[in-house]
C-alpha positions, 0 to 999 in steps of 0.5 A: 548049189552054186558054182561061181567063176572069176578071174576072166578078162582081157589079156594080150597074146602070150599073157596069163590068167588064173581062173577060180571057181568056188562051189557051195551047197554040195559036197565039193570034195566028192566031185570031179571038177572040170573046166569047159569053154564055149565060143558063139556058134560052137559047142561047149568043149572040154578044157581040163579035168581033175579028180576029187582028190587030185589024183589025176588030171586030164587036158584037151590037146589044145591046152596041154603044156599051157594050162594047169588045173588044180583044186583046194578042197578045204576052200571048195575052190577050183583053179585054172592057170592059163599061160601062153594064151592065144587068140583062139583061147578066147571063150566063155569058161565054165566050171563044172562039177560032175558025180551023181549030179552035174552042176555048172557055173555061169561062166567067165569071159576070157578074151585074148587080143592085142 
């Protein structure tokens, strides 16, 4: 099982990034998919989630209206479109697949700074 995130980087406040996560080795289309983030010294926190067939999505209050989660099951890929980024969004972002098992990616760093 592999989950590989990409798309992180350095961006100025107010900017945008699009994260991707490609899954392999499991039935991607059967799993709910989530994005979490973590900063040093803090617990990993939920950012956004999408059901297996994209029938519902859920967001942390801190990102509502700015971030959009989506998935393309035909390509085993999860996305997170992040707009209006702020310094407090700086973190390592992790992809998570959750159903009968829970799988995690290695994370991708997002840094928002001028």
